[in-house]
C-alpha positions as CSV (number, residue, x, y, z in Angstrom):
1,X,-47.4,32.3,1.9
2,X,-51.0,32.4,2.1
3,X,-53.1,34.1,4.7
4,X,-53.8,30.8,6.6
5,X,-50.1,29.7,6.4
6,X,-49.2,33.2,7.7
7,X,-51.5,33.0,10.7
8,X,-50.5,29.4,11.4
9,X,-46.8,30.4,11.5
10,X,-47.4,33.1,14.0
11,X,-49.6,31.0,16.2
12,X,-46.8,28.4,16.3
13,X,-44.1,30.8,17.0
14,X,-46.1,32.7,19.9
15,X,-46.9,29.3,21.4
16,X,-49.8,28.5,23.8
17,X,-48.6,30.3,26.9
18,X,-50.3,29.0,29.9
19,X,-53.3,27.4,28.3
20,X,-51.9,24.0,28.9
21,X,-51.6,24.7,32.6
22,X,-55.0,26.1,32.7
23,X,-56.4,23.0,31.2
24,X,-54.6,20.8,33.4
25,X,-56.0,22.8,36.5
26,X,-59.6,22.9,35.0
27,X,-59.6,19.1,34.3
28,X,-58.4,18.4,37.8
29,X,-61.0,20.5,39.5
30,X,-63.7,19.0,37.2
31,X,-62.8,15.5,38.3
32,X,-62.9,16.5,41.9
33,X,-66.4,18.2,41.5
34,X,-67.8,15.4,39.3
35,X,-68.5,17.8,36.5
36,X,-68.7,16.5,33.1
37,X,-67.5,19.1,30.5
38,X,-69.5,20.2,27.4
39,X,-68.0,18.1,24.5
40,X,-67.5,21.1,22.2
41,X,-65.9,23.4,24.7
42,X,-63.7,20.6,25.8
43,X,-62.6,19.9,22.4
44,X,-61.8,23.6,21.7
45,X,-59.8,24.0,24.9
46,X,-57.9,21.0,24.2
47,X,-57.2,22.1,20.6
48,X,-55.9,25.6,21.8
49,X,-53.6,24.1,24.5
50,X,-51.8,21.9,22.1
51,X,-48.4,23.4,20.7
52,X,-46.6,22.8,17.6
53,X,-49.5,21.9,15.3
54,X,-49.2,23.3,11.8
55,X,-53.0,23.8,11.8
56,X,-55.2,24.7,14.7
57,X,-58.7,25.7,15.3
58,X,-57.5,29.1,16.7
59,X,-56.3,30.0,13.2
60,X,-59.7,29.2,11.8
61,X,-61.6,31.1,14.6
62,X,-59.4,34.1,14.0
63,X,-59.8,34.1,10.0
64,X,-63.5,33.9,10.5
65,X,-63.8,36.7,13.1
66,X,-61.5,39.1,11.0
67,X,-63.4,38.3,7.8
68,X,-60.4,36.7,6.2
69,X,-62.0,33.3,5.7
70,X,-63.0,34.3,2.0
71,X,-59.3,34.9,1.2
72,X,-57.5,32.3,3.6
73,X,-55.8,30.4,0.6
74,X,-54.9,33.5,-1.3
75,X,-51.1,34.6,-1.3
76,X,-50.5,37.9,1.0
77,X,-48.8,39.3,-2.2
78,X,-46.5,42.1,-2.9
79,X,-45.4,44.6,-5.6
80,X,-44.9,41.7,-8.1
81,X,-47.5,39.1,-7.1
82,X,-51.2,39.9,-6.9
83,X,-52.6,39.1,-3.5
84,X,-55.0,40.4,-0.9
85,X,-56.1,44.0,-0.5
86,X,-54.6,46.6,1.7
87,X,-57.3,46.3,4.2
88,X,-57.1,42.7,4.3
89,X,-53.4,42.9,4.9
90,X,-54.0,45.3,7.8
91,X,-56.4,42.6,9.3
92,X,-53.7,39.9,8.7
93,X,-51.4,41.9,11.0
94,X,-53.9,42.2,13.6
95,X,-54.7,38.3,13.3
96,X,-50.9,37.5,13.7
97,X,-51.1,39.0,17.2
98,X,-54.5,37.7,18.2
99,X,-53.5,34.0,17.5
100,X,-51.1,34.2,20.2
101,X,-51.5,33.8,24.0
102,X,-50.7,37.3,24.8
103,X,-52.8,38.8,27.9
104,X,-52.0,42.4,27.1
105,X,-52.4,43.8,23.6
106,X,-51.5,47.5,22.6
107,X,-53.0,48.4,19.2
108,X,-52.5,51.6,17.3
109,X,-55.0,52.7,14.6
110,X,-56.2,49.1,13.7
111,X,-59.1,50.9,11.7
112,X,-56.8,52.3,9.0
113,X,-57.9,50.9,5.6
114,X,-60.8,49.1,7.1
115,X,-64.5,49.8,6.7
116,X,-66.9,50.6,9.7
117,X,-68.4,47.1,9.7
118,X,-64.9,45.4,9.8
119,X,-63.8,47.6,12.5
120,X,-66.8,47.0,14.4
121,X,-66.5,43.1,14.1
122,X,-62.8,43.3,15.1
123,X,-63.4,45.3,18.2
124,X,-66.4,43.3,19.3
125,X,-64.2,40.2,19.1
126,X,-61.5,41.8,21.0
127,X,-64.1,42.9,23.7
128,X,-65.4,39.2,24.0
129,X,-61.6,38.4,24.7
130,X,-61.4,40.8,27.4
131,X,-64.5,39.9,29.2
132,X,-64.2,36.0,28.7
133,X,-60.5,35.6,29.1
134,X,-59.9,38.5,31.4
135,X,-57.3,40.2,29.1
136,X,-56.1,43.7,28.8
137,X,-56.4,45.4,25.6
138,X,-55.6,49.1,24.8
139,X,-56.7,50.4,21.3
140,X,-56.0,53.7,19.8
141,X,-58.7,54.9,17.5
142,X,-59.4,58.3,15.9
143,X,-63.0,59.3,15.8
144,X,-64.4,55.8,15.7
145,X,-68.1,55.2,14.7
146,X,-70.8,55.4,17.6
147,X,-71.4,51.8,17.4
148,X,-67.7,51.0,17.8
149,X,-67.2,53.6,20.5
150,X,-70.0,51.9,22.6
151,X,-68.1,48.6,22.6
152,X,-65.3,50.0,24.9
153,X,-65.5,49.8,28.6
154,X,-62.9,52.5,29.4
155,X,-61.9,55.7,27.7
156,X,-58.4,57.3,27.9
157,X,-58.8,60.9,26.1
158,X,-55.4,62.4,25.3
159,X,-54.9,65.8,24.1
160,X,-51.8,67.9,23.7
161,X,-49.8,65.3,25.9
162,X,-52.2,65.3,28.8
163,X,-54.6,62.6,30.0
164,X,-57.9,64.5,30.0
165,X,-60.0,61.7,31.1
166,X,-59.2,58.0,32.0
167,X,-62.2,55.9,33.3
168,X,-65.7,54.4,32.6
169,X,-67.2,55.2,29.3
170,X,-70.5,55.9,30.9
171,X,-69.0,58.8,33.1
172,X,-67.1,60.8,30.4
173,X,-70.1,63.0,29.3
174,X,-70.9,63.6,32.9
175,X,-67.2,64.9,33.5
176,X,-67.6,67.5,30.7
177,X,-71.1,68.5,31.7
178,X,-69.6,69.4,35.1
179,X,-67.1,71.5,33.2
180,X,-70.0,73.2,31.3
181,X,-69.9,71.3,28.1
182,X,-72.7,69.0,26.8
183,X,-72.8,66.7,23.9
184,X,-75.7,67.4,21.4
185,X,-78.2,64.6,20.9
186,X,-77.3,63.8,17.3
187,X,-73.6,64.3,17.7
188,X,-71.5,61.2,18.0
189,X,-69.6,61.1,21.3
190,X,-66.2,60.4,19.6
191,X,-66.6,63.5,17.4
192,X,-67.6,65.5,20.5
193,X,-64.6,64.3,22.4
194,X,-62.3,65.2,19.6
195,X,-63.5,68.8,19.3
196,X,-64.5,69.8,23.0
197,X,-60.8,70.2,23.9
198,X,-60.0,72.1,20.7
199,X,-60.1,76.0,21.2
200,X,-61.6,76.5,17.8
201,X,-64.6,74.1,18.3
202,X,-65.1,74.2,22.0
203,X,-67.6,77.2,22.3
204,X,-70.3,75.4,20.5
205,X,-70.8,72.9,23.1
206,X,-71.0,75.4,26.0
207,X,-74.6,74.8,27.6
208,X,-74.6,77.2,30.6
209,X,-76.6,80.0,29.3
210,X,-76.7,81.9,32.7
211,X,-72.8,81.9,32.5
212,X,-70.5,83.5,30.0
213,X,-68.5,81.1,28.0
214,X,-64.8,80.9,29.1
215,X,-62.2,78.7,27.2
216,X,-61.0,75.7,29.2
217,X,-57.7,74.7,28.3
218,X,-56.3,71.1,28.1
219,X,-54.1,71.5,31.4
220,X,-57.2,72.8,33.2
221,X,-59.3,69.8,32.0
222,X,-56.6,67.5,33.4
223,X,-56.6,69.3,36.8
224,X,-60.5,69.0,36.8
225,X,-60.3,65.2,36.2
226,X,-58.2,64.9,39.5
227,X,-61.1,66.3,41.5
228,X,-63.6,64.3,39.7
229,X,-65.0,61.3,41.5
230,X,-63.6,58.9,38.8
231,X,-60.2,60.4,39.0
232,X,-60.2,60.4,42.8
233,X,-61.3,56.7,43.0
234,X,-58.4,55.9,40.5
235,X,-56.0,57.7,42.9
236,X,-57.1,55.6,45.9
237,X,-56.7,52.3,43.9
238,X,-53.3,53.2,42.7
239,X,-52.3,54.0,46.4
240,X,-53.0,50.5,47.5
241,X,-49.9,48.3,47.2
242,X,-50.1,45.2,45.1
243,X,-50.4,42.0,47.0
244,X,-47.9,39.5,45.3
245,X,-49.3,36.5,47.4
246,X,-52.5,36.9,45.4
247,X,-50.8,36.3,42.0
248,X,-50.7,33.0,40.4
249,X,-47.2,31.7,39.0
250,X,-48.6,31.6,35.5
251,X,-49.7,35.4,35.5
252,X,-46.4,36.5,34.3
253,X,-44.2,34.4,31.7
254,X,-40.6,33.7,32.4
255,X,-39.4,32.9,29.0
256,X,-38.7,35.4,26.3
257,X,-40.1,33.4,23.3
258,X,-43.3,31.5,23.1
259,X,-41.6,28.1,22.5
260,X,-38.1,26.4,22.9
261,X,-35.2,27.2,20.6
262,X,-35.3,23.9,19.1
263,X,-39.2,24.3,18.3
264,X,-38.5,27.7,16.9
265,X,-35.8,26.4,14.6
266,X,-38.3,23.7,13.4
267,X,-40.9,26.3,12.8
268,X,-38.8,28.6,10.9
269,X,-37.2,25.7,8.9
270,X,-40.6,24.4,7.9
271,X,-41.7,27.8,6.6
272,X,-38.3,28.0,4.7
273,X,-38.8,24.7,3.0
274,X,-42.4,25.8,2.2
275,X,-41.1,28.9,0.5
276,X,-38.4,27.1,-1.3
277,X,-41.0,24.5,-2.6
278,X,-43.1,27.5,-3.8
279,X,-40.1,28.9,-5.6
280,X,-38.9,25.7,-7.0
281,X,-39.3,27.1,-10.5
282,X,-36.3,29.5,-9.7
283,X,-34.0,26.6,-8.6
284,X,-34.8,24.5,-11.8
285,X,-34.1,27.6,-13.9
286,X,-30.8,28.1,-12.1
287,X,-29.6,24.7,-12.9
288,X,-30.8,24.8,-16.4
289,X,-28.9,28.1,-16.8
290,X,-25.7,26.3,-15.4
291,X,-26.3,23.6,-17.9
292,X,-26.5,26.0,-20.8
293,X,-23.4,28.1,-19.6
294,X,-21.6,24.7,-19.0
295,X,-22.1,23.8,-22.5
296,X,-20.7,27.1,-23.7
297,X,-17.6,27.0,-21.4
298,X,-16.9,23.3,-22.7
299,X,-16.8,24.7,-26.4
300,X,-14.7,27.8,-25.4
301,X,-12.1,25.8,-23.3
302,X,-12.3,22.5,-25.1
303,X,-9.5,20.1,-23.9
304,X,-8.1,19.5,-27.5
305,X,-7.4,23.4,-27.5
306,X,-5.8,23.4,-24.0
307,X,-2.2,22.7,-24.2
308,X,-0.3,21.9,-21.0
309,X,3.3,21.6,-20.0
310,X,4.5,25.3,-20.4
311,X,3.9,28.1,-18.1
312,X,2.3,30.2,-20.9
313,X,-0.5,27.5,-21.2
314,X,-1.7,28.2,-17.7
315,X,-3.4,31.3,-18.9
316,X,-6.2,29.3,-20.5
317,X,-6.6,27.2,-17.4
318,X,-6.9,30.3,-15.3
319,X,-9.4,31.7,-17.5
320,X,-11.5,28.6,-17.3
321,X,-11.2,28.8,-13.6
322,X,-12.3,32.3,-13.4
323,X,-15.2,31.9,-15.9
324,X,-16.3,29.0,-13.7
325,X,-16.1,31.0,-10.4
326,X,-18.0,34.0,-11.9
327,X,-20.6,31.9,-13.3
328,X,-21.4,30.1,-9.9
329,X,-21.1,33.6,-8.2
330,X,-23.5,35.2,-10.3
331,X,-25.9,32.1,-10.3
332,X,-26.1,32.6,-6.5
333,X,-27.2,36.3,-6.8
334,X,-30.9,35.2,-7.0
335,X,-30.8,33.9,-3.3
336,X,-29.7,37.5,-2.3
337,X,-32.9,38.8,-3.7
338,X,-35.0,36.4,-1.6
339,X,-33.1,37.3,1.5
340,X,-33.4,41.0,1.1
341,X,-37.1,40.6,0.4
342,X,-37.7,38.7,3.5
343,X,-35.8,41.3,5.8
344,X,-38.9,43.6,6.5
345,X,-40.9,40.5,7.6
346,X,-38.0,39.2,9.6
347,X,-37.5,42.6,11.4
348,X,-41.1,42.6,12.3
349,X,-41.1,39.1,13.6
350,X,-37.9,39.7,15.6
351,X,-39.3,42.7,17.3
352,X,-42.3,40.9,18.4
353,X,-40.3,38.0,19.7
354,X,-41.6,35.5,17.2
355,X,-38.3,33.5,17.3
356,X,-34.5,34.0,18.2
357,X,-32.8,35.9,15.4
358,X,-30.2,33.2,15.1
359,X,-32.8,30.8,14.0
360,X,-33.4,32.8,10.8
361,X,-29.7,33.0,9.8
362,X,-29.0,29.4,10.7
363,X,-32.1,28.1,8.7
364,X,-31.0,30.2,5.7
365,X,-27.4,28.5,6.0
366,X,-28.7,25.2,6.2
367,X,-31.3,25.5,3.4
368,X,-29.2,27.3,1.0
369,X,-25.9,25.6,1.4
370,X,-27.1,22.2,-0.2
371,X,-28.5,24.3,-3.1
372,X,-25.2,25.7,-3.7
373,X,-23.4,22.4,-3.5
374,X,-25.8,20.9,-6.0
375,X,-25.1,23.7,-8.5
376,X,-21.3,23.6,-7.9
377,X,-21.3,19.7,-8.4
378,X,-23.4,20.0,-11.5
379,X,-20.8,22.7,-12.9
380,X,-17.7,20.6,-12.0
381,X,-19.2,17.2,-13.1
382,X,-20.1,18.8,-16.4
383,X,-16.9,20.8,-17.2
384,X,-14.1,19.3,-15.3
385,X,-12.8,16.5,-17.8
386,X,-14.0,18.4,-20.9
387,X,-11.8,21.4,-20.2
388,X,-8.8,19.1,-19.9
389,X,-8.2,19.5,-16.2
390,X,-6.0,16.7,-14.3
391,X,-7.9,13.4,-15.1
392,X,-6.8,11.7,-11.8
393,X,-9.6,11.0,-9.4
394,X,-7.7,12.6,-6.5
395,X,-7.4,15.9,-8.4
396,X,-11.1,15.7,-9.3
């Protein structure tokens, strides 16, 4: 599948969430207030709220933001087929999640295999989603560039299993200065945070000349944060119980999957038919192979050399049946390769709740059984009468 088709498939599987309900509510309020919406914004919101379309503006926007528009029509590729690069594959995985309606995203090392410019653009786009759509995103990055670091609103600094700091980005240097450590002017803040909790690198950031340096351990940093004003404010907010009456019904999803079982089945079936169309050469080759083997079988088990009437004559007919069974059986092994090759993708999409697992199995059965029936029919029609089996129509 191409990059665009992959993102379209993930978008259809993940559904539209509460976008349709939000659009209906917004349209009703605009009519009451007499507001005429902007045509472009109105068209965009309507396009994002429509479910089940094979192509959508959300896919085009995601492709452009992730820098995948230049390879949108290229296949993903694998060990045998040349496709996009490793960094682009990483962005495709990120795009599969961004095309859905998820309001909370947890991302781990999304910058692996990406250049600093691509990482900056992706994090900037995610930040816009957070601010405009009021989403929640947690991203784990190891020493990001300064321009990428400055895009974050809050910072969670983890070290040795402890939360050293969790709060606004603007207050993190203040916290460490209160502990006696200052970030140099030309030092990246992310690099400073990586080294200040390390026993080996910590001393170089000590700035209290009138006091002797003393190593501050990670557990001690964690305790200091509890007495820091950011930590105290967080504890106060956590002590206030959540008011469920202020929650909108659409805030929490009530369904396990992004669309109904029938829609999931149709989505997976459309993908399977597309893959079968792309691999049509394999099926044509299999039928051609059956025709050649059928001609060979007809010359080996020709009816003029297949006497019947005695028990000893049945051995040749058993040989013909065994050869036919083995030929059809081995001819179907090509399907096994396709299925095994799809398993890693299936496991990933199953874990991310793209579709119910039974749809994948049922689609494979429905799409592959007709192929097997056609192959068996071609073999039987070609060899049955020539091999000298019972000529009656009922026996055939």
